[in-house]
C-alpha positions in Angstrom: 7.2 19.3 54.4 5.0 22.5 54.5 5.7 25.0 51.9 6.7 28.6 53.1 3.8 31.2 52.4 4.3 34.9 51.5 1.8 37.7 52.5 1.4 40.8 50.0 -1.4 43.1 49.3 -3.0 43.0 45.7 -5.3 46.3 45.2 -5.7 46.6 49.0 -6.5 43.0 49.5 -4.3 41.0 51.8 -3.2 37.4 50.3 -1.1 34.6 51.4 0.5 32.5 48.7 2.9 29.7 48.4 6.6 30.6 47.9 7.5 30.8 44.3 3.9 32.3 43.1 3.8 35.2 40.6 1.7 38.2 41.0 -0.6 36.9 38.4 -1.1 33.6 40.7 -1.8 35.9 43.6 -4.3 38.1 41.7 -6.2 35.1 40.2 -6.3 33.4 43.6 -8.6 36.4 45.0 -10.5 36.7 41.5 -8.7 39.7 40.0 -8.6 39.3 36.3 -5.2 40.6 35.1 -5.4 40.2 31.3 -2.5 38.0 29.7 -1.6 37.1 26.1 1.7 35.3 26.0 1.1 33.4 29.2 -0.6 30.3 29.7 -0.6 27.5 32.6 -1.2 24.0 31.1 -3.0 22.7 34.0 -2.3 19.3 35.3 1.4 19.3 34.0 4.3 21.3 35.1 4.4 23.5 32.1 4.0 27.2 32.4 4.6 29.5 29.4 5.5 33.0 31.1 8.2 34.7 28.7 6.8 38.0 29.5 7.2 38.9 25.9 3.9 40.8 25.5 3.8 42.8 28.7 -0.1 43.0 28.5 -0.1 41.8 32.1 1.9 44.6 33.6 1.1 46.0 37.1 2.5 48.7 39.4 4.6 47.6 42.5 5.3 50.0 45.1 8.9 50.8 45.4 9.7 49.7 41.8 10.1 52.3 39.1 9.3 50.3 36.1 5.8 48.3 35.6 6.2 44.5 36.1 5.1 41.8 34.2 2.6 40.0 36.7 3.2 36.6 34.8 7.0 36.7 35.7 7.3 38.5 38.7 7.6 36.5 41.9 5.7 37.6 45.0 7.8 38.8 47.9 6.9 39.4 51.6 5.0 42.6 52.1 4.9 43.3 48.4 2.1 46.2 47.6 0.7 45.7 44.1 -1.8 47.8 42.1 -3.3 46.2 39.0 -5.7 48.9 37.6 -4.1 52.2 38.1 -4.3 54.7 35.0 -0.7 54.3 34.4 -1.3 50.4 34.2 -4.4 50.8 32.0 -2.5 53.2 29.5 0.4 51.0 29.3 -1.7 47.8 28.6 -3.6 49.6 25.9 -0.3 51.0 24.2 1.1 47.5 24.3 -2.0 45.9 22.6 -1.8 48.9 20.2 1.7 48.2 19.3 0.9 44.6 18.6 -2.0 45.6 16.4 0.2 47.8 14.5 2.1 44.9 13.2 -1.0 42.6 12.8 -3.3 42.1 9.8 -6.5 43.8 10.3 -8.5 41.0 8.1 -10.5 40.0 11.3 -13.8 39.5 9.2 -12.1 36.5 7.3 -9.7 35.2 10.1 -10.4 31.7 11.0 -9.9 32.8 14.6 -12.4 35.6 14.4 -14.7 35.4 17.4 -12.3 33.3 19.3 -9.2 35.4 19.2 -7.5 36.6 22.4 -6.0 39.5 20.6 -9.3 40.5 19.4 -10.7 40.3 22.8 -8.3 42.4 24.3 -8.7 45.0 21.6 -12.5 45.2 22.6 -11.5 45.0 26.3 -9.4 48.2 26.0 -11.8 49.9 23.6 -9.3 50.3 20.9 -11.2 51.7 17.8 -8.4 53.0 15.7 -4.7 52.4 14.9 -2.5 55.1 16.3 0.6 53.2 15.0 1.3 52.0 11.7 4.0 49.2 11.4 4.8 46.4 8.7 4.0 42.8 8.3 6.2 40.7 10.7 7.2 37.6 8.7 8.4 37.2 5.2 6.7 33.8 5.1 3.2 34.6 4.1 1.3 31.3 4.5 1.9 27.4 4.6 -0.8 24.9 4.2 -0.3 21.4 5.2 -2.7 18.6 5.3 -3.5 19.3 9.0 -2.4 22.9 10.1 -2.3 26.2 8.4 0.4 28.7 9.5 0.0 32.4 8.7 2.9 34.0 10.2 2.1 37.5 9.5 -0.3 37.0 12.4 2.3 35.7 14.9 2.6 37.7 17.7 5.7 36.0 19.2 4.0 34.7 22.3 5.8 31.5 22.2 2.9 29.5 23.4 3.3 27.0 20.4 7.0 26.5 21.1 6.4 25.8 24.7 3.6 23.1 24.1 5.8 21.7 21.3 9.1 21.4 23.0 8.1 21.3 26.8 5.1 19.2 26.8 5.4 17.0 23.6 9.2 17.1 23.2 8.9 17.1 19.5 11.1 19.9 18.9 9.4 21.2 15.7 9.3 24.9 16.7 11.7 27.6 17.7 12.5 31.4 17.4 13.9 32.2 13.8 15.0 35.6 12.6 15.4 38.9 14.3 13.6 42.2 14.6 10.4 42.6 12.4 11.3 39.2 10.9 11.5 37.2 14.1 8.9 34.2 13.8 8.3 31.0 15.5 9.1 28.3 12.9 10.9 25.0 12.4 14.8 25.2 12.5 16.2 27.3 9.6 12.7 28.5 8.7 11.8 25.5 7.0 8.3 24.6 6.0 6.4 22.3 8.5 6.1 19.5 6.1 10.0 19.1 6.2 10.3 19.3 9.8 9.7 16.6 12.4 6.1 18.0 13.2 3.6 15.2 14.2 0.5 17.3 13.6 -0.9 16.6 17.0 -2.3 20.0 16.8 -1.6 21.0 20.4 0.3 24.3 18.9 -3.1 25.2 17.3 -4.9 24.6 20.5 -2.7 27.2 22.3 -2.3 29.8 19.6 -4.2 33.0 20.9 -4.5 34.4 17.2 -4.8 33.2 13.8 -1.0 32.3 13.2 -1.9 28.4 13.6 -5.1 27.0 12.7 -6.5 23.7 11.4 -6.7 23.0 7.7 -10.5 23.6 7.3 -12.4 21.1 5.2 -16.0 22.3 5.8 -16.5 24.0 2.4 -15.3 20.8 0.7 -17.7 18.8 2.5 -20.6 21.1 1.8 -19.7 20.7 -2.0 -19.8 17.0 -1.6 -23.0 16.9 0.3 -24.6 18.8 -2.7 -23.3 16.5 -5.3 -25.9 14.2 -6.3 -23.3 12.0 -8.0 -21.7 11.2 -4.6 -22.7 8.9 -1.7 -21.2 10.7 1.4 -21.0 8.7 4.6 -19.5 9.8 8.0 -17.7 8.2 10.9 -17.6 9.8 14.4 -14.6 9.3 16.9 -15.7 8.4 20.6 -14.0 11.5 22.0 -16.0 13.8 19.8 -19.3 13.1 21.4 -18.2 14.1 24.9 -16.8 17.5 23.9 -19.0 18.7 21.1 -21.6 19.8 23.6 -19.3 22.4 25.2 -19.5 24.3 21.8 -23.3 24.6 22.4 -23.3 25.6 26.2 -23.3 22.1 27.8 -20.7 21.3 30.7 -17.8 19.7 30.0 -18.2 15.9 29.9 -21.8 16.0 28.6 -22.4 13.0 26.2 -24.3 14.3 23.1 -24.2 11.1 21.2 -27.7 11.0 19.9 -28.1 14.7 19.2 -24.8 14.4 17.3 -26.2 11.7 15.0 -29.3 13.5 14.4 -27.5 16.7 13.8 -25.2 14.8 11.1 -28.3 13.5 9.3 -29.7 17.0 9.1 -26.5 18.3 7.6 -27.2 15.7 4.6 -25.1 12.7 5.2 -26.3 9.6 3.6 -25.1 7.3 6.2 -24.0 8.0 9.9 -21.6 5.3 11.1 -19.4 5.1 14.3 -15.7 4.7 14.6 -16.2 2.8 17.6 -17.2 -0.1 15.1 -13.6 0.1 13.8 -12.0 0.4 17.3 -13.7 -3.2 18.0 -12.2 -4.3 14.7 -8.8 -2.7 15.8 -9.1 -4.7 19.1 -9.2 -8.0 17.1 -6.4 -7.3 14.8 -4.0 -5.8 17.5 -5.2 -8.4 20.1 -4.3 -11.1 17.6 -1.0 -9.7 17.0 -0.3 -9.4 20.8 -1.3 -12.9 21.3 0.8 -14.1 18.3 4.0 -12.3 19.5 3.3 -13.7 23.3 3.0 -17.2 21.9 6.6 -16.8 20.1 7.9 -15.4 23.4 6.7 -18.3 25.4 7.8 -20.6 22.9 11.6 -19.3 23.5 11.7 -17.1 20.4 14.3 -14.5 21.3 13.9 -12.5 18.2 10.3 -11.5 18.8 9.8 -7.8 18.9 8.5 -6.7 22.4 7.0 -4.9 23.8 4.3 -4.4 21.3 3.0 -0.7 21.0 -0.3 0.4 20.1 -0.7 2.3 16.7 -4.1 3.9 16.7 -2.6 7.6 17.1 -1.0 9.2 13.8 0.8 11.8 15.8 2.2 9.1 17.7 3.2 7.2 14.6 4.8 10.2 13.1 6.7 11.0 16.4 8.4 7.4 16.3 9.0 7.4 12.7 11.1 10.5 13.1 12.4 10.3 16.5 12.8 6.3 16.9 13.4 4.8 13.6 15.5 2.0 14.9 12.4 0.7 16.8 9.9 0.4 13.9 9.7 -3.3 14.4 8.1 -3.0 17.6 4.6 -1.0 17.1 1.7 -3.1 16.1 0.9 -3.0 12.4 -2.7 -2.4 12.8 -3.9 0.6 11.1 -5.9 3.2 13.2 -9.6 2.9 13.6 -10.2 5.7 11.2 -8.2 3.8 8.4 -9.7 0.5 9.3 -13.1 2.1 8.8 -12.4 3.6 5.6 -10.8 0.5 4.1 -13.8 -1.5 5.3 -16.2 1.1 4.0 -14.8 1.3 0.7 -14.7 -2.7 0.2 -16.9 -4.7 2.2 -19.7 -2.0 2.7 -19.5 -0.6 -0.8 -19.5 -3.9 -2.4 -22.6 -4.9 -0.2 -24.2 -1.7 -1.2 -23.2 -1.9 -4.9 -21.6 1.6 -4.6 -18.5 2.1 -6.9 -15.5 3.1 -4.7 -14.9 6.4 -6.7 -18.5 7.5 -6.1 -18.2 6.8 -2.3 -17.1 9.7 0.0 -15.9 8.7 3.5 -15.5 11.5 5.9 -14.5 11.3 9.7 -15.2 13.6 12.5 -12.2 13.5 14.7 -10.7 15.0 17.8 -7.5 15.2 16.3 -5.5 17.3 13.6 -3.1 14.5 12.7 -5.9 12.6 11.4 -6.0 15.0 8.4 -2.6 14.1 7.6 -3.2 10.3 8.1 -5.9 10.5 5.4 -3.4 11.9 2.9 -0.7 9.2 3.8 0.0 7.3 0.4 -0.3 3.9 1.8 -3.9 4.4 2.6 -4.9 4.9 -1.0 -5.9 2.6 -3.7 -4.8 3.9 -7.1 -4.9 7.4 -5.6 -8.3 7.3 -4.1 -8.1 7.5 -0.3 -9.6 5.0 2.2 -10.9 8.3 4.2 -11.2 11.0 1.8 -10.7 13.7 4.6 -11.3 14.5 8.2 -12.8 17.4 10.0 -12.3 18.2 13.7 -14.8 18.6 16.6 -14.5 22.3 16.3 -15.3 22.3 12.5 -18.3 20.2 12.9 -19.5 22.6 15.9 -19.2 25.2 13.2 -20.9 23.4 10.5 -23.9 22.8 12.8 -24.1 26.5 13.7 -23.8 27.4 10.1 -26.7 25.2 9.1 -28.9 26.9 11.9 -29.6 23.5 13.5 -31.0 24.0 17.1 -28.5 21.4 18.5 -30.1 21.5 22.0 -33.6 20.9 21.0 -32.8 17.9 18.7 -34.0 14.4 19.5 -31.7 11.6 20.0 -30.9 9.3 16.8 -29.0 6.0 16.5 -26.3 5.3 14.4 -26.8 3.3 11.0 -25.7 -0.4 10.8 -23.6 -2.6 10.3 -20.8 -0.1 10.7 -22.7 2.0 13.7 -22.8 -1.1 16.3 -20.0 -0.9 18.8 -19.1 -2.1 22.3 -18.3 -0.3 25.2 -14.6 -1.2 24.7 -14.8 0.8 21.5 -16.0 3.9 23.3 -13.4 4.2 25.8 -10.7 4.3 23.0 -11.1 8.1 23.3 -9.4 8.5 26.7 -5.9 7.4 27.7 -5.9 4.2 28.7 -8.9 3.2 26.9 -7.2 1.2 24.2 -5.3 -0.8 26.7 -8.6 -1.8 28.7 -10.3 -2.6 25.7 -7.5 -4.9 24.5 -7.5 -6.5 27.9 -11.1 -7.3 28.0 -10.6 -9.4 25.0 -7.0 -10.7 25.5 -8.1 -12.1 28.9 -11.0 -14.0 27.7 -9.3 -15.2 24.3 -6.1 -16.3 26.0 -7.8 -17.9 29.2 -10.9 -19.1 27.8 -12.6 -17.7 30.8 -15.1 -15.2 31.2 -14.0 -11.8 32.9 -15.7 -11.4 36.2 -14.9 -8.0 36.3 -14.9 -6.1 33.1 -13.3 -2.8 34.4 -9.4 -2.6 34.6 -9.3 0.4 36.8 -5.7 0.2 37.2 -5.0 1.3 33.7 -7.3 4.6 34.0 -6.4 8.0 35.2 -4.4 10.9 34.2 -0.8 10.3 35.5 1.4 10.6 32.6 2.9 7.2 32.6 1.2 4.3 34.3 2.2 0.5 34.6 0.4 -2.6 36.0 0.5 -6.3 35.8 -2.6 -8.4 34.6 -2.6 -12.1 35.6 -3.6 -14.2 32.5 -4.1 -17.5 34.4 -0.7 -17.8 35.5 1.1 -15.5 32.9 2.0 -12.0 34.2 1.3 -9.7 31.5 3.1 -6.3 32.2 1.5 -3.2 30.4 2.2 0.4 30.5 0.3 3.5 29.3 1.6 6.9 28.2 0.0 10.1 27.1 1.7 13.2 25.9 4.6 12.7 23.6 7.0 13.8 26.4 6.1 11.0 28.7 6.1 8.6 25.5 9.9 9.6 24.9 10.8 8.4 28.3 9.3 5.0 27.6 11.0 4.6 24.3 14.4 5.7 25.5 14.0 3.0 28.3 13.1 0.6 25.5 16.2 1.8 23.4 18.5 1.4 26.1 17.3 -2.3 27.0 15.4 -1.4 30.1 12.0 -2.6 28.9 9.8 -4.2 31.5 6.6 -4.4 29.3 5.0 -6.7 27.2 2.4 -4.1 25.7 2.3 -0.4 25.9 -0.7 2.0 25.0 0.5 5.6 23.7 -1.5 8.5 22.7 0.1 11.7 21.6 -2.3 14.2 23.3 -2.7 15.1 27.1 -5.5 12.9 28.3 -5.6 11.0 24.9 -8.1 11.9 22.4 -10.2 13.7 24.7 -7.6 16.3 24.7 -6.8 16.2 20.9 -5.9 19.3 18.9 -9.1 19.4 17.1 -11.4 19.4 20.3 -13.1 22.6 21.9 -10.2 24.5 23.5 -9.5 23.6 27.2 -5.7 24.4 27.5 -5.0 21.2 29.2 -7.6 21.8 32.0 -7.3 18.4 33.8 -10.7 18.7 35.1 -12.2 19.1 31.5 -10.3 16.2 30.6 -11.4 14.0 33.7 -15.0 15.2 33.0 -14.8 13.8 29.3 -13.1 10.6 30.5 -15.9 9.9 33.0 -18.7 10.6 30.2 -16.8 7.7 28.1 -16.6 5.4 30.9 -20.3 6.1 31.7 -21.4 5.4 28.0 -19.4 2.2 28.2 -21.3 1.2 31.4 -24.6 1.6 29.6 -23.6 -0.5 26.6 -25.3 -4.0 26.5 -22.1 -5.2 24.8 -18.8 -4.2 26.3 -16.0 -6.4 24.8 -15.0 -6.1 21.2 -15.0 -9.6 20.2 -18.7 -10.0 21.4 -19.8 -7.3 18.8 -22.1 -9.3 16.4 -21.2 -7.1 13.4 -17.7 -7.7 13.8 -18.1 -11.5 13.9 -20.3 -11.2 10.6 -17.5 -9.3 9.0 -14.9 -11.8 9.7 -17.3 -14.6 8.8 -18.5 -13.2 5.5 -15.4 -11.2 4.4 -12.0 -11.3 6.2 -12.0 -15.0 7.5 -10.2 -14.5 10.6 -7.8 -11.9 12.5 -4.4 -11.6 10.6 -5.6 -13.5 7.5 -4.2 -12.4 4.2 -7.2 -10.2 3.6 -7.0 -8.7 7.0 -3.4 -7.8 6.4 -4.1 -6.1 3.1 -7.0 -4.2 4.3 -6.3 -3.4 8.1 -2.4 -3.5 8.4 0.1 -1.1 7.5 3.9 -0.5 7.4 6.2 2.3 8.9 8.7 4.4 7.3 12.1 5.8 8.6 11.9 9.7 8.3 14.6 12.3 8.4 14.1 16.1 8.5 14.8 17.3 5.0 
């Protein structure tokens, strides 16, 4: 059915737009840049944040006495709109001046300085003084968690974070609290985030236009460790980082900069540069063995076996089900995430091989995800208080470090990862995109279960950006039913089906962020642009295609690890180092 179109005039340009379009949609369609602050459109989803609370996007509509917010005013037939009259310009400037009157002016030290939308508007409207003096908005000054820093004095009440937390992720950790100058966006009853159901996925940080929500920065701590002669500092890099880092240096989305990234990390002073993809291959060995173990029990008639098995690589997803689905804690795989598997192996097997005391070794991870910072701090991933992974920095933090060190990223030569913890298969590479963990698992599961070699390595049926995907894979007569979901809102639908007894799967992959790790809360900001996510995913698939080894169980260093140290998948030592358990969590 063809959607009805509406014809209107915007700044003397005639335009036809689909019914239901806003003035902002119409203006953008013909290249007119109406400034916005509270509005954002999470492309590739049905989520639009248009509360019209800031009024920066006001326009003049003929026949209407008051100025209209372009983001929330629907187009009507014959409407005549003016976006740049003197009245409009004065109104926008006054709105920004009023926002600034209630906003800290510590721009020089603000973590969002240089990438702040409010700051950009102040420049755009040539605001050079404060005609209005207000007071600080929020009684809560600052909250620092393992992953996220909240500074509610900077909150402009745009409600973007609330929209992405509640409408996209369905976590429900944020909402409006208080009235008047004390209004803020916070967990229920204005509790700290650490006492809420927050998953630390970081999507709120990714959409915050100012410095109210930022990542907990660990770069100064890292520089101190790199300068300490008594420390051996090693680094692991997640697959999604290499296909997004280049964007911070002017490369188009989807540029793979693996070699330059490795060289830059050595320039920063790391003693060894390893790859989380190695641990992704290790994850497939342990998680895959767990899948086969449960399938064997199921086929033997065991009615008590917990199915479907859920992937456990994503710490935000783990947080989500610990809070929201505590009755299903026996379903997820007990395998740790690749980040934590790497840390456990680095501080045991590798450290022993290199004769480095655990307390002298510092393991740093570069991750696309802010929940990884929280994961490092979980007590079950520590040995006598010493964490397996000391701390994590985001892709954005790495880009800032490289610029701070005055490293000319574009002119760097390519460099290779160190071994043995730097060798990986193509299956490890594709962990960074939605469907990648499932595809990596299927490549090994098929060959181990059937004893036959795969004729076609790619499982295209699990790829793509659809929120929930399902397919069936024939394992020599056994029909393995698998599901994939990205975004916690989509995950909720799957979990509610399982809870209500409507399960139709044997295995499910879930990633918290839209697009998976490529759309993580620590990546160069993309506002959910599906084209950016598709470009990043393609780069991972391209790198997989170029790998000489494309199946996790064929990685020679993984084989040596089992032969020399672990014994076999799911061995007692493997369980001790590579597996975990989950907790029923409640909001305090």
